[in-house]
N, C-alpha and C positions, 0 to 999 in steps of 0.2 A: 543037709548037715545041721545038727541042732545047736552047735556052738559057733559063735562068731567073736573074733577079737578085732577091735579097731585100735590100731596103734600108730605111733609117730605123729601125734597131734596134741594140741592143747585142749583141755576140757573146760568149757564154760557150762557149769552144771545147772544154771537157771535160778540158783538161790541168791545171786548177787555177790557171792564170794569171788575172790581173785581167781583167775584161771589157773588150772593145774597144768603146769608145763610138762611136756614129754610124758604124757600119761596114756593109759589104755582104758578102754571100756570093754568088758566081757559080757556077752549075751548068751544065755542058754534058754532054748525054746522061746518063750514070750517075755522073759524077765531079764533085767539087768542083774548080774551076779557079782560083778567086781568093777570098781572104779578106783584108779590110783596108779602108782608107779609100776612099770613093767616088771621090775625085779621082785615086786610083792606078789606076783602071780606065776605059778608053775604051769607051763604049757603041757598039755597031754600029747601034742603032736597030731591031734585029730581035728583041731579047730580050723574053720575057714578064717583067713586073715585079710582084713582090709587095711591097706596102707593109706593113712590120711595125708601123706606126703607133705607134712608140715602145716597142714590146715587146722581148722578148729572143729571140735566135736561139740555139738549142742543138743539139747533136748529137741524133739520134734516140736515145731512151733504151733501155736493155737490161735486161730482167728475166731473171735467171739461174736462176729456179726457178718454173716454171709447169706447169699440167696443162691443156692446151688442149682436151682431149676431154671435160671434165667441169665441172659446177658441183654442189657437194654438194646432195643432195635427199633427201627421206624415202625409206626403203626401199620403201614401197608404190608410190611413183611410179616408182622404178627398175625394179621388177618388172613394172610395167604399160607400160613403154616398149619399143617394138620396137627391135631391134638397130640397124638402119640409121638410125634417127632421130638418133642421137648425132652423125652426120656433119653433118647439117643444123644441129643446135644448134652444133656446133663452128665452122661457117662464120660464125655470128653472133658467137661468142666471139672469133674471130680478128679480125674487122673491128672489134669494140668495143675490143679491145686495141690495135690499130694506131691507132685514132682517139684513144686516150688518150695517144698520143705514144711508144708502145713499138714500135720498128721491128725489134728482134731479141729472140728469147727462146730459152732453153734449156728444152726440155720434159723434165720430170723423171719421166715415165712416162705411157703411155696413148695417145700419138699415133703413128700408123704412117706408113710411107713414102709412102703414097698422098696423105695430107694435105699433106705437104711438096711433092710433085709438083704437086698442084692449085694451090698458091700460086705456085710457080715458073712454071707454064705459064699463069697468069692466069685460071684458072677461078674462083677465089675470092680475096678480098682478105685479107691478113694479114701479120703480121711475118715476118721471116726466121727460120727454124726450125733449131735444133740438136736432134737427136732422141736420146733414150735408149731408145726403144721401150718396154720394161717394166723394172721394178725387180727385182733379185734379192733374195729374202728366204728365211728359213728356215721350215720347217714350224712353225706356231704363232706366227710372228713378225709384226712390223708389215708389213702387206701381204697376209697370209694372211686370206682372207675368212671363215674359220671363225668362227662365233658360238657363244655359250654354249648355244644351243639344239641345237647339233650341225649346223645347216644352214650352208651356205656362201653368203654374199652379198658379192660383190666390188664395190668402188666402180665398177670398169669391167670390161666383158667382156674376157677374155683367152683365150689358147689357140685363137684363130681364125687363119686365114691372114694372115701378116704381123705377128701379135702373140703371140709365144710366152709361155707361162706363165713366171713368174719364180721359182717355188718350187724350191729346191735345198738339199741338205744334203751336206756332205763335199767334200773338195778336188776329186775327179773330177767330181762333179755341177756344182759351181760353174764349173769350166773349160768343161764342155759348155754350160751355160746362157749363159755369156759369149759363147761362139762362136755360139750361136743368135741372141743379140741383135745381134752384129756382122753375121751373115748377113742378118738382117732389116733392116739399114740403120742400126744404132746408130752415132752419131757421138761419143757419150759413154756410158759405162756407169754405170748407177745401181744402188747397193746400199744396202740397209737394214742399217746396222751396229749399230743399237739399236732398241728398241721405240719406240712413238710415242703420240701423243695420240688419234688416231682409232680405233686398233685395240682391240678389246675384250679380247684375251687377253694383252696385254703392257703394259709401262709404259715411259715414255721413258728410264728409267735402266737398263733391262734390256739386256744385251750380246748381240748376235747375230753369228754367224759367228766362227770362231777366227781368230787372226792368220794362220795358214797358208792358210785359205780366202780371206781378203782379199788376201793376197799373190798367190795364184793368179789372182784376178780382175784385179789390176793387171798381172801378167805377160802374161796373154792379150791385154789391151788394147794393151800396149806392143809385144809381139812380133808381133802380127798386123797392126795398122794404126796403131800409136802413138796409140791412143785413150786419153784420160784417164778417170779414174773419179771420180764424185761420190758422196758418202756421206751419206745421211740418218743423222745421228749426234747424239744428244741427251745421253746419259749420258757421264760423263767417261771411263770405261774404254773404251767403244766408240769415242769420239773418238780416244783415244790409240792404240788398235789400228789405226784407219784411217790415222792419220798415220804410224805405224810401217810400215804396209804400202805407203806411197807414194801414198796417195790424194790426188788433186789439190785437191778442195774439200770442206769440211765444211758440210753443210746444217743449219741451225737452231742447233746449238751451245748448247743450253739450259744444260747443267751443266758448262760449261768451268771447269777449275781452273787454278791457276798453272802446273802441270807441262804440261798440254795446250797452254796458250798459248805456253809457251816452246818446245815441240816444233813448233808450227805456225810460229813465227818462224824456227826453225832450218831447217825444210824448205821454207819459202816457200809454205805451204799457204794457200789462199784460205778465207775464211769468208763464207757466204751466210746472213745472219741470219733472214730471213723473220719479222720482228717482228709483221707483220700477221696471221700465221696464228692464234695463240692468241687475239688480240684479236677476230678475226672469228668464231671458234668461239663465243665468249661472246655476241657481238652478234647472231648469226643462229641461235642454237641452236633457238629455238622455231619460227622460220619454216622452217628446213631439216630439222628432225627429227634434229638431232645427238643421238647417244646420250648418256645420262646420264654414262657413263664418260668420254666425251670432254670434256664440260663440267667435270666434277670435276677431271680431269687438267689442263685448261687453267687453272683457278683455282689449282691447286697450283704450276704452273710459271711463270706469267706474270711475276711479279716477279723470279724467279731468271733468267729469260731476258733481261730488260732488264739486270740486273746483269752477266751474263756478257758480253753484247755490249759494254757500256760498258767493262769491264775489258780485253777484247780490243782495242778501239779505242785505248784509252790506251796499251796495250803496243806498238801499231804493226802488228797483224795486218792483212793485206790483206783488205779487205772489199768484196765485190761485191753489189750490190743484187739481192734476190730476194724474192718475195712468197708463194709457194705458191698463187697464183691458181688457182682451181678449188675449193679449200677455201672461198674466198669468191667473190664475183661478179667476173668478168672486167671489166676496165675501171676497177677501183678500185685498180689497182696503185700509183699514185703517192702514195697515203696512206703508203706505206712510207718515203718520204723524210722526212716529218714525224716519224715514229716514230724514225728514225735520229738526227734532230736532238735529239729528246727524251732520248736516252740519251748525248748528249754530242758528237756529230759537228757540225761547222759546216755551214751550208747548202751551201757550196762542196764540202766533203768528201762530203756526201750526193750531190751532182750528179756528182762524179768517180767515186764508187762505182757510179753508175748509167750511166756512159758509159765512160770510159777503163779503169777497173779491171774492170768487167764484161766489156768486150771482151777484156781480157787473160785473164780467167777462162775465157772461151769459146775462146781461141786465135785470135780474130779481130781482134787489135789492128792488123794491117797494113791492114785494109780498113774498119773501122767504129770508133765510139767517140769520135772527136774530129772537130772541124771543121778539117781541114787539106787543103791542096792535094794532089790525087791520091787522096784517100780516096773511097769510095763516097758518093754524095750522099744520106745519111740525115740529114735536117735537120728540126727543128720550130721553130715560132714560138709563143711564149706571151705572154699579156698580162702587163704589168708586169715586175717584177724578182723572180725567185724567191729571190735572195739576201736580199731584204728580207722576203719572205713565202713561205717554202718550202711552207707549208700550202695555199697557193692552188692548187698543182698537183693537189691531191686532187679538184678540180672539173674535169671533162673539158672544160667550156666555156672554161677557161683556156688550153687547148691549141688555138690558132687554126688552125695549118697543120701538116700532116704530109706530108713528102716522103720517099719510100723509093726508093732506086735511081734518083733523079732524076725520079721520077713523083709528081705531086701526088695524094695519097690523101685529103686532107681540106683544105678551105679555107673558113674562116668569115669571112675578111676580104673586102674588096671584090674582085671578080673581077679577075684579073690583066689588065693593060693592056699595050699595046705602047709601049715607051719611044720618046720622040721624040729626034731628033738635038739 
């Protein structure tokens, strides 16, 4: 049936406006065609009706930083896993993410064009994907799988057809690698501008890539396809280099200082906090075999991370929700909203960061991110009112209905019925 009415709920449309009480959302084919009071819409009698049962109707949420092809696991398990098995695992991760209420994601490395094609052609179920293919990193930097034993153990296989290696040094090499990612289907370029928590041979405050190298990456994206660049950037110097180079979004932002925040404001740079990432490292270290170096670095940075994001929010930096899912279990994404509130954002601000602002960060604001007439029908229904209890979203059972592109992907409510005249 091509028409769906969601009724008996309050609408939080993603724009930051006050909720619309006792309102309906009408979907026809892939688009939203009506949002407002029920008396303002004349039913034809042929619509499928979903009763929100007093819950809240929201735009499909957007996670701006995920890794859909992985969940961190012990090295021994990774070495014992056949290459192709990761695609079958990913099908599960993608469905779990969609059922958590995430209808769009920006993949921050590791997912190739075939996975996106499989979703678009209906072979598997998952959120809408924006791909980076693989991240650019320096020799010995974050993302280089070199270990202190001298062996190389990457988080994900790379340098196979459709997944170029991201290691590059010097302006000419970074240009070529950027071109390789674009050729492989990258819709955003990912670069590691600093060290990180999970890598054994660097630290989050270490700076990677020169300013000229970063500028070359940005130029290649802009000149070839007007593709934006997202930067894993945790140390202050690396963050400032990324902003100077014209990079579109800063991922993590652990050691933001006042100068970096001012630069981000001047340049309109987005910040994707991923507050959940270091929390998850500490929570799951034993279960997943996190290296001791990662645990220690997470302990060192976690309070600084919170303080930096709080300061950026207070200053007015544009914040888009992202989690680093894959470092932790997929489907736990919406814990991030509670963590954002914990550092000073209001529940409504956290929701806007996960909808409207995240869509702007991905460059998809014309089609998703808000419940407005003409937008693609990415809509979810949740129990209760997340403005009163944002932490309830952390439980996937709170998300009752997920609709993507006008198709019902999850429905825990009473099965839709035919409306009567």
